[in-house]
C-alpha positions in Angstrom: -98.2 -71.9 63.2 -97.0 -74.4 60.6 -95.2 -77.5 62.3 -95.6 -79.0 65.2 -93.3 -81.3 66.9 -94.8 -84.0 69.0 -92.4 -85.2 71.5 -92.0 -86.0 75.6 -88.6 -86.4 75.0 -87.7 -82.7 75.3 -83.8 -83.3 74.6 -84.8 -84.4 70.8 -87.5 -82.1 70.2 -84.9 -78.9 71.5 -82.5 -81.3 68.7 -85.5 -81.3 66.3 -86.4 -77.7 66.9 -82.4 -76.2 66.5 -82.7 -78.4 62.9 -85.5 -76.7 61.3 -84.5 -73.5 62.8 -81.4 -73.3 60.5 -83.5 -73.9 58.1 -85.8 -70.8 58.9 -88.5 -72.8 60.3 -89.7 -72.0 63.8 -91.9 -74.7 65.0 -94.6 -75.3 68.3 -94.3 -78.2 70.3 -96.3 -80.3 72.5 -94.6 -82.5 75.4 -97.8 -85.4 75.9 -100.3 -87.3 73.3 -103.4 -85.1 75.0 -101.8 -81.6 74.5 -100.5 -83.2 70.5 -103.7 -84.2 70.0 -105.4 -80.1 70.6 -103.4 -78.7 68.9 -102.5 -80.3 65.9 -106.4 -79.6 65.1 -105.6 -76.3 65.0 -106.1 -74.9 61.5 -102.1 -73.3 60.9 -100.9 -76.7 61.8 -99.5 -77.9 58.5 -97.0 -80.3 59.4 -96.9 -82.6 62.7 -93.7 -84.4 63.5 -94.9 -87.2 65.9 -93.9 -89.4 68.2 -95.5 -92.7 68.9 -94.6 -93.4 72.2 -96.2 -90.3 74.4 -98.2 -90.1 78.0 -101.8 -88.7 77.9 -102.4 -90.2 74.2 -99.8 -92.4 72.4 -99.1 -91.0 68.9 -100.9 -93.8 67.1 -104.2 -92.3 69.0 -103.3 -88.7 68.3 -103.6 -89.4 64.1 -106.3 -91.5 65.0 -108.7 -88.2 66.1 -106.7 -86.6 62.4 -109.0 -88.7 60.6 -112.4 -86.8 60.7 -110.3 -83.4 59.8 -111.2 -81.6 56.5 -108.3 -81.2 56.6 -105.6 -83.2 57.9 -101.8 -81.3 58.5 -99.3 -83.6 56.4 -97.4 -86.1 58.9 -93.8 -87.3 59.7 -93.6 -90.3 62.1 -90.8 -90.4 64.7 -90.0 -93.5 66.6 -87.5 -95.5 68.1 -89.6 -98.8 67.9 -91.8 -99.5 64.9 -94.0 -103.3 64.6 -95.5 -104.1 61.3 -99.3 -103.8 63.3 -98.1 -100.3 64.0 -96.5 -99.8 60.5 -99.7 -101.4 59.0 -102.4 -98.9 60.1 -99.9 -95.9 59.6 -100.1 -96.6 55.8 -103.7 -96.3 56.3 -103.8 -93.4 57.3 -103.6 -91.4 53.8 -102.1 -87.7 55.4 -98.7 -90.2 56.8 -96.8 -89.3 54.4 -92.9 -90.1 56.2 -92.1 -92.4 58.9 -88.7 -92.6 60.6 -86.6 -94.4 62.9 -84.8 -93.1 65.5 -81.9 -92.1 65.1 -82.2 -90.8 61.8 -80.5 -88.3 60.0 -81.1 -84.8 60.9 -80.7 -83.0 57.3 -82.9 -85.4 55.7 -85.3 -84.8 58.2 -85.6 -80.8 57.6 -85.5 -81.5 54.1 -88.8 -83.6 54.3 -90.2 -81.2 56.9 -89.4 -78.2 53.9 -91.0 -80.8 51.0 -94.0 -81.3 53.4 -95.1 -77.6 54.2 -94.4 -76.4 50.6 -96.8 -79.3 49.2 -98.7 -78.5 52.2 -98.9 -74.9 50.8 -99.5 -76.0 47.4 -102.8 -78.1 48.0 -103.8 -74.9 50.3 -102.9 -72.6 47.8 -100.5 -71.1 49.9 -103.0 -69.1 51.9 -101.7 -70.4 55.3 -98.5 -68.5 57.4 -96.8 -65.9 55.4 -94.1 -68.3 53.6 -91.2 -67.3 55.2 -90.2 -70.1 56.3 -91.5 -71.6 52.0 -88.7 -68.5 51.7 -85.8 -69.1 54.0 -85.5 -73.0 53.6 -85.2 -72.0 49.5 -82.6 -69.9 50.1 -80.6 -72.6 52.7 
């Protein structure tokens, strides 16, 4: 698993999956915060797309739990609502690379995920995954 989408809204998750699929990326899914927290800690997760409003644990709680990891996934936060306090908290997390407010440009979203996958693989020496997503993204 290279990309994990954590969003309790299955319609949004499905749409993001479709967009990433067109770029050759097949993400895994978490539909609540506890599942997202557990899955995001797995070593194969290079990029986490995380909504902030989820049951079980909020997206912010999921991200807080990643702070102690030796290697955090690169994170794209997606949210329909961000206040100044939350934005300030997100800025303290060096692994949060993008914050997108819903609704956002889907093609831009796919480009962000491709870029972060490439960064994660470069930082990891290209060892994680088979590179198929990156090759297909480069072709598209």
